[in-house]
C-alpha positions in Angstrom: -12.8 20.4 6.1 -15.7 18.4 6.0 -17.3 17.1 2.9 -20.7 15.3 2.2 -19.4 13.0 -0.6 -16.6 10.8 -1.5 -13.8 13.0 -2.2 -12.8 12.0 -5.9 -11.1 14.4 -8.2 -13.5 17.3 -7.3 -14.6 17.9 -3.8 -17.3 20.6 -2.4 -16.4 22.5 0.4 -18.5 25.2 1.8 -20.8 25.1 -1.5 -17.3 25.6 -3.6 -15.7 23.1 -5.9 -12.1 22.6 -5.5 -9.7 20.1 -7.3 -8.6 17.2 -5.0 -5.3 15.7 -4.9 -5.3 13.6 -1.8 -6.4 10.3 0.0 -5.2 6.9 -1.1 -7.8 5.9 -4.0 -4.8 5.6 -6.3 -6.7 3.7 -9.1 -9.8 5.8 -8.6 -12.1 2.7 -8.0 -14.2 3.9 -5.4 -16.1 6.0 -7.9 -15.7 4.0 -11.0 -19.0 3.0 -12.3 -18.3 -0.3 -13.5 -16.6 -1.3 -10.3 -19.3 -0.1 -8.2 -21.7 -2.2 -10.1 -19.7 -5.2 -9.6 -19.7 -4.4 -5.7 -23.5 -3.8 -5.6 -24.1 -7.1 -7.7 -21.9 -9.0 -5.1 -23.4 -7.5 -2.0 -26.9 -8.5 -3.3 -25.7 -12.0 -3.7 -23.4 -12.3 -0.5 -24.8 -9.9 1.7 -23.3 -6.7 3.5 -21.2 -8.9 5.9 -20.2 -12.5 7.1 -19.4 -12.6 10.6 -18.6 -16.3 10.8 -15.0 -17.8 11.2 -13.2 -18.5 8.0 -12.5 -22.0 9.7 -16.3 -22.8 10.3 -17.8 -25.8 8.6 -19.7 -23.7 5.9 -17.1 -22.5 3.5 -17.8 -19.4 1.4 -16.6 -19.9 -2.3 -16.1 -16.0 -2.6 -13.0 -16.3 -0.8 -11.4 -19.0 -3.0 -12.3 -16.9 -6.0 -10.8 -13.6 -4.8 -7.7 -15.3 -3.3 -7.1 -17.3 -6.5 -7.2 -13.8 -8.4 -4.7 -12.2 -5.9 -2.3 -14.9 -5.8 -2.0 -14.9 -9.7 -1.9 -11.0 -9.7 0.8 -10.7 -7.0 2.6 -13.6 -8.5 2.9 -15.7 -5.3 2.1 -19.2 -4.1 -0.7 -18.5 -2.0 -2.5 -15.7 -0.3 -5.2 -15.1 2.4 -7.5 -12.3 2.9 -8.4 -10.8 6.2 -10.7 -7.8 7.3 -7.9 -5.2 7.2 -4.1 -4.5 6.4 -3.5 -3.8 9.9 -4.8 -7.2 10.9 -2.7 -8.8 8.1 0.5 -7.0 9.5 -0.3 -8.3 13.2 -1.1 -11.7 12.4 2.1 -12.2 10.6 3.9 -10.3 13.3 2.6 -12.9 15.8 3.3 -15.9 13.8 6.9 -14.7 13.2 7.5 -14.3 16.8 7.3 -18.0 17.1 10.1 -18.5 14.5 12.5 -15.3 14.7 15.3 -14.9 17.2 15.7 -11.2 16.3 13.8 -8.9 14.4 15.5 -6.0 12.3 13.9 -3.0 10.7 14.1 -0.3 8.4 13.4 3.3 9.3 9.7 4.3 9.9 7.9 1.0 9.1 4.3 1.0 9.5 2.7 0.2 12.9 1.2 -2.8 11.3 4.5 -4.7 10.9 6.3 -3.5 13.9 7.8 -5.9 16.4 8.9 -5.3 19.9 12.7 -5.0 20.6 13.3 -4.9 16.9 16.7 -3.6 15.9 17.5 -1.2 13.2 19.0 -2.3 9.9 21.3 0.6 9.7 23.1 2.3 12.6 24.8 5.9 11.7 24.2 5.0 8.0 26.0 1.6 8.2 24.6 -1.9 8.1 24.1 -2.9 11.9 27.1 -4.9 13.0 24.5 -7.3 14.8 23.6 -8.4 11.0 27.3 -9.1 10.3 28.3 -11.3 13.4 28.9 -14.9 13.6 25.8 -15.7 15.7 23.7 -18.3 14.3 20.0 -17.2 14.2 16.8 -16.9 12.4 16.2 -13.2 11.7 13.2 -11.2 10.1 13.7 -8.1 8.4 10.7 -5.5 8.4 10.2 -3.1 5.6 7.7 -0.8 3.9 7.9 -1.3 0.0 7.9 2.4 -0.4 9.4 4.3 2.8 7.5 7.3 4.0 8.4 10.5 2.4 9.8 8.5 -0.6 8.7 8.2 -3.9 10.8 4.8 -5.0 10.8 1.3 -3.8 13.0 0.5 -1.0 16.4 -0.6 -1.9 16.9 -4.0 -0.4 20.4 -5.0 -1.7 21.9 -4.5 1.8 20.4 -7.9 2.4 23.0 -9.5 0.4 25.7 -8.3 2.9 24.3 -10.5 5.3 26.1 -13.9 6.1 24.7 -17.2 5.6 24.7 -17.9 9.3 21.6 -15.5 9.4 18.5 -17.5 8.1 16.5 -14.6 6.8 12.8 -14.0 6.4 11.7 -10.7 4.8 8.3 -9.1 5.9 7.2 -6.4 3.4 4.2 -4.0 3.6 2.8 -3.1 0.0 0.0 -0.9 1.0 1.2 1.9 -1.1 2.8 -0.2 -3.8 0.2 -2.9 -4.5 -1.8 -1.8 -7.7 0.8 0.7 -8.4 4.3 -0.4 -8.9 5.5 -3.1 -11.5 3.7 -4.8 -14.1 0.0 -4.0 -14.2 0.5 -2.9 -10.4 1.4 -6.4 -9.1 3.7 -4.8 -6.7 7.4 -5.4 -6.0 6.9 -8.9 -4.1 7.6 -11.0 -7.4 10.8 -8.7 -8.1 12.5 -9.4 -4.8 15.4 -11.9 -5.8 17.7 -12.2 -2.7 19.5 -15.0 -1.1 16.8 -15.3 1.6 14.8 -18.4 3.3 11.1 -16.7 2.8 9.5 -13.5 2.0 6.2 -12.5 3.2 4.0 -9.7 1.9 1.0 -7.9 3.7 -1.1 -5.0 2.2 -4.4 -3.1 2.8 -6.7 -3.4 0.1 -8.5 -0.4 0.8 -6.1 2.0 -1.1 -5.4 1.2 -4.6 -7.7 -1.9 -4.7 -10.8 0.1 -3.4 -12.0 -2.4 -1.0 -11.8 -2.7 2.8 -9.7 -5.6 3.7 -6.2 -6.9 3.9 -4.1 -9.7 2.2 -1.2 -11.8 3.4 1.2 -13.5 0.6 3.7 -15.9 0.8 4.5 -19.7 0.2 1.8 -22.2 0.8 3.4 -23.4 3.9 3.4 -19.9 5.7 -0.2 -19.1 4.6 -1.6 -22.5 6.0 0.2 -21.8 9.4 -1.6 -18.2 9.5 -5.1 -20.0 8.7 -4.3 -22.3 11.7 -3.6 -19.7 14.1 -6.0 -18.8 16.7 -6.5 -15.2 16.1 -7.4 -15.9 12.3 -10.0 -18.6 13.4 -11.3 -16.1 15.9 -12.1 -13.4 13.5 -14.5 -12.8 10.9 -13.1 -12.8 7.4 -13.0 -9.7 4.8 -16.5 -9.2 3.3 -17.0 -12.1 0.9 -18.8 -9.4 -1.5 -15.7 -7.5 -1.7 -13.5 -10.7 -2.0 -15.7 -11.8 -4.9 -15.2 -8.3 -6.5 -11.5 -8.7 -6.4 -11.8 -11.6 -9.0 -14.8 -10.0 -11.0 -12.8 -6.7 -11.5 -9.8 -8.5 -12.8 -10.0 -6.4 -16.4 -10.6 -3.0 -14.5 -7.4 -3.0 -12.5 -5.0 -2.9 -15.4 -7.1 -0.3 -17.1 -7.1 2.0 -14.5 -3.6 1.3 -13.7 -2.6 2.5 -17.3 -4.6 5.6 -16.7 -2.6 6.3 -13.7 0.9 5.4 -15.5 -0.3 7.8 -18.3 -1.1 10.8 -15.8 2.4 10.3 -14.0 4.2 10.3 -17.3 2.2 13.5 -18.4 3.3 15.0 -15.2 6.9 14.1 -15.8 7.0 15.6 -19.1 5.7 19.0 -17.9 6.9 19.4 -14.3 9.8 21.7 -13.8 12.2 19.6 -11.5 12.9 21.6 -8.3 14.5 21.0 -4.8 11.2 21.7 -3.0 9.2 19.1 -4.8 10.1 15.2 -4.7 8.6 13.2 -7.4 9.2 10.1 -9.6 7.2 9.2 -12.7 6.7 5.7 -11.4 4.9 6.8 -8.1 1.7 8.7 -7.6 2.9 10.9 -4.7 4.3 14.5 -5.0 6.1 15.5 -1.7 6.2 19.1 -1.0 8.8 20.7 1.2 7.8 24.2 1.2 4.7 24.7 3.3 3.8 27.9 1.4 2.7 25.9 -1.7 -0.3 24.2 0.2 -1.8 27.9 0.5 -1.2 28.9 -3.0 -2.8 25.7 -4.0 -5.7 26.3 -1.8 -6.1 29.8 -3.1 -6.2 28.5 -6.7 -9.0 26.1 -5.6 -6.6 23.0 -5.2 -6.9 20.8 -1.9 -3.9 18.2 -1.2 -3.2 16.0 1.7 -1.8 17.5 4.7 -2.0 15.9 8.1 0.5 14.8 11.0 1.8 11.2 10.2 3.3 10.9 13.8 2.8 13.0 16.9 5.2 15.8 17.4 6.1 16.0 13.9 5.7 18.4 11.0 2.5 18.0 8.6 3.0 15.3 5.9 2.3 17.5 2.9 1.7 15.4 -0.4 0.1 15.6 -3.6 -1.8 12.5 -4.6 -2.5 11.6 -8.4 -5.1 9.2 -9.1 -6.3 7.5 -12.4 -9.3 9.8 -12.3 -7.6 12.8 -12.7 -8.1 14.7 -15.9 -5.3 16.2 -18.2 -6.9 19.6 -17.4 -6.6 18.8 -13.7 -3.0 18.0 -14.0 -2.6 21.2 -16.1 -3.5 23.4 -13.5 -1.5 21.5 -10.9 1.6 21.6 -13.0 1.3 25.3 -13.8 1.0 26.4 -10.3 3.9 24.2 -9.1 6.1 25.6 -12.2 5.2 29.0 -11.3 8.0 31.0 -9.7 5.6 32.5 -7.5 5.3 29.3 -5.7 8.5 29.0 -4.3 
């Protein structure tokens, strides 16, 4: 399906209008007029791109402004922005390879934070015995904040079972939780309170935050290590107009987040819970296990996200709720999902 404008709550396909419940613009910022005006204002000031190294002798203050906002928002000592979430993950993995003896991963972590020769945290449903042995080593645990096909944040309590002879670093990808979960959408980073040496967060900013770029968040020492890396110094930074917009939009993010929270609460009140539907009122994704529902929705002028997340796998079918959806949109969706004819 090809569209000729940004797919917000309504899209036009073959000259017909459909409700759209797809994409990743969770806070609806890409078409938010006030947000767009800030982006345009900052492009006029900072240009469309800035191809210089962040470590060059000329420093652009937009980075300081946006990164200070993000650090306060995420509730972390320091952050640094980069041109994409993927680069954020790869930069951190490269740095952690220098200081990690063994990597461990939860299931299906995003490509951005995968490491060669990483071992699974769980084996046959139980904690990997390698995490419980007496070997003195530095380990890094890799995890998505919200695992694929799930609607709740990852349960990290298993890390409490790891003995003290393992020095633990936790790397968590919050691309689908930053802007959504916890207070005002600050993500789960600040809520993680575990007996570990260091926690690091990476995230795309091109989803809930509506701006092309990525962020790395951690303690000041680790962020300084990232800034000194050869790859960071060789790459252009995130568009400074976008980074400045992060700071300028400080009052818009919580307002849009509240709209999203209200929409999810409304769905939770009216949606009939069913085994064919996976939904939690704290998260804007509804997973559909019954493939027939997709066609029924399409026949009723509703398009959802349906694509192969991995090769040789079934399509990922999910409904994405955003801050921009109206109550009438939600009513139409809920009525169809509640209909006995849907199952």
